[in-house]
C-alpha positions in Angstrom: 4.7 -13.4 69.9 7.3 -14.5 67.4 9.3 -16.3 70.2 6.1 -18.0 71.3 5.6 -19.2 67.7 9.2 -20.5 67.7 8.5 -22.4 71.0 5.4 -23.9 69.5 7.1 -25.0 66.3 10.0 -26.6 68.0 8.4 -28.2 71.1 5.1 -29.4 69.6 5.3 -33.2 69.7 9.1 -33.0 69.9 9.5 -36.4 71.6 6.6 -38.2 70.0 8.8 -39.7 67.3 11.5 -42.1 68.6 15.1 -42.0 67.7 15.1 -43.8 64.4 17.6 -42.0 62.1 21.2 -42.9 62.2 22.4 -39.3 61.9 20.6 -38.5 65.2 21.3 -41.8 66.9 25.1 -41.5 66.5 24.9 -38.4 68.8 22.3 -40.0 71.1 24.5 -42.9 72.1 27.2 -40.6 73.3 24.8 -38.5 75.3 23.6 -41.7 76.8 27.1 -42.4 78.0 27.3 -38.9 79.5 23.9 -38.8 81.2 23.4 -42.4 82.2 27.0 -43.6 82.8 28.9 -40.4 83.8 31.4 -40.4 80.9 31.3 -36.7 80.2 34.7 -35.8 78.7 35.6 -38.6 76.3 32.7 -41.1 76.0 33.2 -44.1 73.8 30.6 -46.6 72.6 30.5 -50.2 71.2 33.9 -51.4 72.0 35.7 -48.0 72.1 34.3 -46.0 69.1 35.1 -42.3 69.8 32.9 -39.3 69.3 32.3 -38.1 65.7 31.6 -34.5 66.7 32.9 -32.2 69.4 30.9 -32.3 72.7 29.2 -28.9 73.1 25.7 -30.2 72.0 26.2 -33.3 74.2 27.4 -31.2 77.2 24.3 -29.0 76.8 22.0 -32.0 76.9 23.8 -33.4 79.8 23.7 -30.1 81.7 20.0 -29.7 81.1 19.3 -33.3 82.3 21.4 -32.7 85.4 19.6 -29.5 86.2 16.2 -31.2 85.7 17.3 -34.3 87.7 16.8 -36.5 84.6 18.9 -39.7 84.4 17.5 -41.4 81.4 17.9 -40.2 77.8 14.7 -40.0 75.8 13.8 -38.7 72.4 12.5 -35.5 74.0 15.4 -34.5 76.3 17.9 -35.6 73.6 16.4 -33.1 71.1 15.7 -30.4 73.7 19.0 -28.6 73.3 18.4 -28.3 69.5 15.0 -26.8 70.2 16.4 -24.3 72.7 19.2 -23.3 70.4 16.6 -22.8 67.6 14.4 -20.5 69.7 17.4 -18.6 71.0 18.5 -18.2 67.4 15.2 -16.6 66.5 15.5 -14.2 69.4 19.1 -13.3 68.6 18.2 -12.7 64.9 15.4 -10.4 65.8 17.6 -8.4 68.2 20.2 -7.9 65.5 17.6 -7.1 62.9 16.0 -4.5 65.2 19.3 -2.6 65.3 19.9 -2.5 61.5 16.4 -2.5 59.9 14.1 -1.5 62.7 11.2 -3.1 64.7 9.1 -4.0 61.7 12.1 -5.6 60.0 12.8 -7.6 63.1 9.3 -9.0 63.0 9.7 -10.0 59.4 13.1 -11.6 60.0 11.6 -13.7 62.8 8.7 -14.7 60.6 11.1 -15.8 57.9 12.8 -18.2 60.3 9.5 -19.6 61.5 8.5 -20.2 57.8 11.8 -21.8 56.9 11.1 -25.5 56.8 14.8 -26.4 56.9 15.5 -24.2 59.9 12.6 -25.6 62.0 12.9 -29.2 60.8 16.6 -29.4 61.6 15.9 -27.5 64.8 13.8 -30.4 66.0 16.5 -33.0 65.5 19.2 -34.0 67.9 22.2 -32.9 65.9 25.1 -30.6 66.7 24.3 -28.3 63.7 21.9 -26.0 65.5 24.4 -25.4 68.3 26.9 -24.5 65.6 24.4 -22.3 63.9 23.7 -20.3 67.1 27.3 -19.7 68.0 28.4 -18.9 64.4 25.6 -16.4 64.3 26.4 -14.9 67.7 30.1 -14.6 66.7 29.1 -12.7 63.5 26.5 -10.5 65.2 28.7 -9.7 68.2 31.6 -8.7 66.0 29.4 -6.4 64.1 28.1 -4.8 67.3 31.7 -4.2 68.4 32.8 -2.9 65.0 29.8 -0.6 64.8 30.7 0.8 68.2 34.2 1.9 66.9 32.5 4.5 64.8 32.0 6.6 67.9 35.2 8.1 69.2 33.9 8.0 72.7 32.9 4.4 72.4 36.2 3.4 70.8 38.0 4.6 73.9 35.7 2.5 76.2 36.0 -1.2 76.7 33.5 -3.0 74.6 32.6 -6.5 75.8 31.1 -7.5 72.4 34.5 -8.4 71.1 34.9 -10.8 73.9 31.4 -12.2 73.3 32.4 -12.7 69.6 35.6 -14.4 70.7 33.9 -16.8 73.1 31.2 -17.6 70.6 33.8 -18.4 68.0 35.5 -20.8 70.4 32.2 -22.4 71.3 31.4 -22.8 67.6 34.6 -24.9 67.3 33.4 -27.0 70.2 30.1 -27.5 68.4 31.4 -28.9 65.2 35.1 -28.2 64.7 37.4 -25.5 63.2 34.8 -24.6 60.5 32.8 -22.9 63.2 35.5 -20.3 63.6 36.8 -20.4 60.0 33.7 -19.3 58.1 32.7 -16.3 60.2 36.3 -15.2 60.4 36.8 -15.5 56.7 33.7 -13.5 56.0 34.7 -10.8 58.4 38.2 -10.6 56.9 36.8 -10.3 53.3 34.4 -7.6 54.5 37.1 -5.6 56.2 39.4 -5.9 53.1 36.6 -4.6 50.9 36.0 -1.7 53.3 39.7 -1.0 53.5 39.7 -1.4 57.3 41.5 -4.7 57.9 44.7 -3.3 59.3 43.0 -0.7 61.5 40.5 -3.2 62.9 43.1 -5.9 63.6 45.1 -3.3 65.7 42.0 -2.6 67.7 41.2 -6.2 68.6 42.4 -6.9 72.1 45.0 -9.7 72.3 43.0 -11.2 75.2 40.0 -11.7 72.9 42.0 -13.7 70.4 43.5 -15.7 73.2 40.0 -16.4 74.6 38.8 -17.7 71.3 41.8 -20.1 70.9 41.6 -21.3 74.5 37.9 -22.2 74.3 38.1 -23.6 70.8 41.2 -25.8 71.4 40.4 -26.8 75.0 38.8 -30.2 74.4 41.2 -31.1 71.6 44.1 -30.2 73.8 42.7 -32.4 76.6 42.4 -35.2 74.1 46.0 -34.8 73.1 47.2 -34.7 76.7 45.2 -37.8 77.4 46.6 -39.6 74.3 43.2 -40.0 72.7 44.8 -40.6 69.3 41.8 -42.4 67.8 39.5 -39.5 68.9 41.7 -36.8 67.4 42.2 -38.8 64.2 38.4 -39.0 63.8 37.7 -35.4 64.8 40.5 -33.6 62.8 41.2 -36.3 60.2 38.1 -38.0 58.8 35.5 -35.6 60.1 37.2 -32.4 58.9 40.0 -32.8 56.4 38.6 -36.1 55.2 35.2 -34.7 54.4 36.7 -31.7 52.7 39.1 -33.6 50.5 36.8 -36.5 49.7 37.8 -39.4 51.9 34.1 -39.9 52.8 32.7 -39.4 49.3 32.0 -36.5 47.0 29.3 -34.7 45.3 29.3 -32.2 42.3 29.7 -28.5 43.0 26.1 -27.8 42.0 24.8 -30.1 44.8 23.6 -27.1 46.8 21.6 -25.5 44.1 18.4 -27.5 44.9 18.6 -27.1 48.7 19.4 -23.4 48.4 16.4 -22.7 46.2 13.8 -25.3 47.3 14.5 -26.3 50.9 12.1 -23.7 52.4 9.6 -22.4 49.9 8.8 -19.7 49.2 11.5 -17.7 51.1 14.4 -19.9 49.9 13.7 -18.7 46.3 14.0 -15.1 47.3 17.2 -15.3 49.5 19.8 -15.5 46.6 18.1 -12.4 45.0 18.3 -10.5 48.3 22.0 -11.5 48.8 22.8 -10.3 45.3 21.0 -7.0 46.1 23.0 -6.6 49.3 26.3 -7.1 47.6 25.6 -4.5 44.9 26.8 -0.9 45.4 24.1 1.5 46.6 22.8 3.7 43.9 21.9 7.4 44.5 18.3 6.7 43.5 17.8 4.3 46.4 15.9 5.7 49.4 18.6 5.7 52.0 16.2 6.7 54.8 14.6 3.2 54.5 18.0 1.4 54.7 19.7 1.1 58.1 22.8 -0.8 58.7 23.7 -1.3 55.0 27.3 -2.3 56.0 25.9 -5.0 58.4 23.7 -6.4 55.6 26.8 -6.6 53.3 28.7 -8.4 56.0 25.9 -11.0 56.3 25.7 -11.4 52.6 29.5 -12.0 52.4 29.1 -14.7 55.1 26.3 -16.3 53.1 28.4 -16.3 49.9 31.5 -17.5 51.7 29.7 -20.4 53.3 28.1 -21.6 50.1 31.4 -21.3 48.2 33.3 -23.1 50.9 31.0 -26.1 51.0 30.6 -26.2 47.2 34.3 -26.6 46.9 34.4 -29.3 49.6 34.2 -32.8 48.2 31.7 -34.1 50.8 28.4 -32.2 50.8 25.3 -32.3 53.1 22.2 -30.1 53.3 22.9 -29.8 57.0 25.9 -27.6 56.2 23.5 -24.8 55.0 21.8 -24.5 58.3 24.0 -21.7 59.7 23.0 -19.5 56.8 19.4 -19.1 58.0 19.7 -16.3 60.7 21.8 -14.1 58.4 19.6 -14.9 55.4 16.5 -13.9 57.4 18.0 -10.5 58.2 19.1 -10.0 54.5 15.7 -11.0 53.1 13.8 -8.8 55.7 16.0 -5.9 54.7 15.4 -6.5 51.0 11.6 -6.8 51.4 11.6 -3.5 53.3 13.7 -1.9 50.6 11.3 -3.1 47.9 8.4 -1.8 49.8 10.1 1.6 50.2 11.1 1.8 46.6 7.5 1.2 45.4 6.0 3.2 48.3 3.7 0.4 49.4 3.4 -1.1 52.8 1.3 -3.9 51.3 4.5 -5.6 50.0 6.0 -6.0 53.5 2.6 -6.8 55.1 1.7 -9.3 52.4 5.1 -11.0 52.7 4.8 -11.2 56.5 1.3 -12.8 56.1 2.6 -15.4 53.7 5.4 -16.3 56.2 2.9 -16.6 59.0 0.7 -18.9 57.0 3.7 -21.1 56.1 4.8 -21.2 59.7 1.3 -22.5 60.7 1.6 -25.1 58.0 5.0 -26.1 59.4 3.5 -26.5 62.9 1.4 -29.4 61.8 3.3 -30.8 58.7 6.7 -31.2 60.3 5.6 -33.4 63.2 3.6 -35.5 60.6 6.7 -35.7 58.4 8.7 -37.0 61.4 6.2 -39.6 62.4 5.9 -40.9 58.8 9.6 -41.2 58.4 10.2 -42.8 61.8 7.4 -45.4 61.3 9.6 -47.1 58.6 12.9 -47.0 60.4 12.3 -47.5 64.2 14.2 -50.2 66.0 12.6 -49.7 69.4 10.6 -53.0 69.3 13.6 -54.9 67.9 15.8 -53.7 70.8 13.2 -54.7 73.4 12.9 -58.2 71.9 16.7 -58.6 71.9 16.9 -57.4 75.5 14.3 -60.0 76.5 16.4 -62.8 74.9 19.9 -61.8 75.7 20.8 -61.3 79.4 22.9 -58.4 80.5 25.9 -60.8 81.2 25.6 -62.7 78.0 27.9 -61.7 75.1 26.3 -59.7 72.3 28.0 -58.7 69.1 27.1 -57.2 65.7 28.4 -57.7 62.2 27.7 -56.3 58.8 26.7 -52.8 60.0 28.4 -49.4 60.1 28.1 -47.0 63.0 25.3 -44.9 61.6 23.2 -48.0 60.5 23.5 -49.6 63.9 23.2 -46.5 66.1 19.4 -46.4 66.4 19.3 -50.1 67.5 22.3 -49.5 69.8 20.6 -46.6 71.5 17.5 -48.6 72.4 19.7 -51.7 73.4 21.5 -49.4 75.9 24.4 -51.7 75.9 27.5 -52.4 73.8 27.4 -54.8 70.9 30.9 -54.6 69.4 31.4 -55.1 65.7 32.8 -58.3 64.4 34.3 -58.9 60.9 31.7 -60.0 58.4 33.3 -63.4 58.2 30.9 -65.1 60.6 32.7 -68.4 60.5 35.4 -66.9 62.8 33.0 -65.2 65.2 33.3 -66.0 69.0 30.4 -67.8 70.7 27.5 -65.7 71.8 24.6 -63.7 70.3 25.3 -61.8 67.1 23.0 -59.2 65.3 23.4 -59.1 61.6 21.4 -57.6 58.7 18.9 -59.9 57.1 20.7 -59.8 53.8 24.0 -60.9 55.3 22.4 -63.9 57.1 20.4 -65.0 54.0 23.7 -64.9 52.0 25.7 -67.0 54.5 23.2 -69.3 56.2 23.6 -72.1 53.6 27.2 -72.9 54.6 27.6 -71.6 58.2 27.7 -74.2 61.0 27.0 -73.7 64.6 24.5 -70.9 64.2 20.9 -70.9 65.5 18.4 -68.3 64.1 16.8 -66.8 67.2 14.8 -63.8 65.9 14.0 -61.9 62.7 12.9 -58.3 62.7 11.0 -56.5 60.0 12.0 -53.1 61.3 14.3 -50.6 59.6 16.3 -50.6 56.4 18.5 -53.5 57.5 15.9 -55.8 59.1 18.1 -57.2 61.9 18.5 -60.9 62.6 19.6 -62.2 65.9 21.7 -65.3 65.8 23.3 -67.5 68.5 26.7 -68.9 67.7 27.8 -72.2 69.4 31.4 -73.2 69.1 31.4 -76.8 67.8 33.7 -79.2 69.6 
């Protein structure tokens, strides 16, 4: 029932809103290269611009399209992997919650995710973050399953595949969004083991083959780029997109940036999660009903992961609400545990039942509100009609350029153009002959003194309101 709800929330009107946001479109243009042009390993767009993120999400979309015989990227099949990772994340969270807080707790954890506006909203967008969320969560959960198995002497002597699942998931998390996918779960696990006094013992029990597996999977694509001398790709991936963001090369925000998103991104559950995390990190008192608390150590591990992730990104210079997405599966288990604990402390099942009812009501609200929110936002920023008009004017063999844009600004228009329009310097006087797309503001600023330009088309779409010019070289 919960999984059916997750499917409904993520698939309902999934493709009805076109690709209009730059942060989606920058991924869509690379998937377009993979699906429609067969450039699967190192696609580049618009004159050679390399990928911003590792390719796991893009490969997932390409594989699904190949299996379905689809050869054209649309808003639906572009977002399909995110929706599937979202549903899989709900299922994975419930399985884990079942083992540590029981069947009723698993249901509550699932309902928490369905009611979390941020989790469902971002799970309907074609970004790499939901793939990262799924594999970070799988790495954390699988490591716990392996660690919990070591408590039994008989189990400790038997091979446990969960450590290999955790290793593979860690590597795949790196392929989803970079080294942070392995760093944060690993750091949380290390802190937990140090706090438990088990770090040395557990490290000795981890098979060397599992560590090698994680490194091979995580480093494979980067190593291929190094061997193929893709220096621009590696510079973007490891330089500006990782170290650059952390140290401020792409901008900065104050440390308290996440306070609002943490508390208000998914009301009402987001208000309760920090309280539940604090409760999980406190030492158990003798007055607490231990019979109602299963897997306390697992809850503490998840709480440490939540805290480590928030602290890491609060220290980082560049901040984004997207970075909090991997917290949600762990937070759902922690909050479900805390609600069950409160109910047990006060001897009332109404607390748990009432909370579940509130989550179900919010989930139903999300089912209708989120697609409405998507349509409203996309109505203002779509470039679909502009791209169609430009394609009707500019033939496939005629030169087409762009000036005055950055990648994210231009990506939605580039996606619907489905052809390159390489960037030129903003000094239009030195532009080559051909058609040039510029923002309305740039043209209005320069048109008084530019020679050899003909205004072909104005668009009222999007933030930048593109203008199509034709440049003739004067003889």
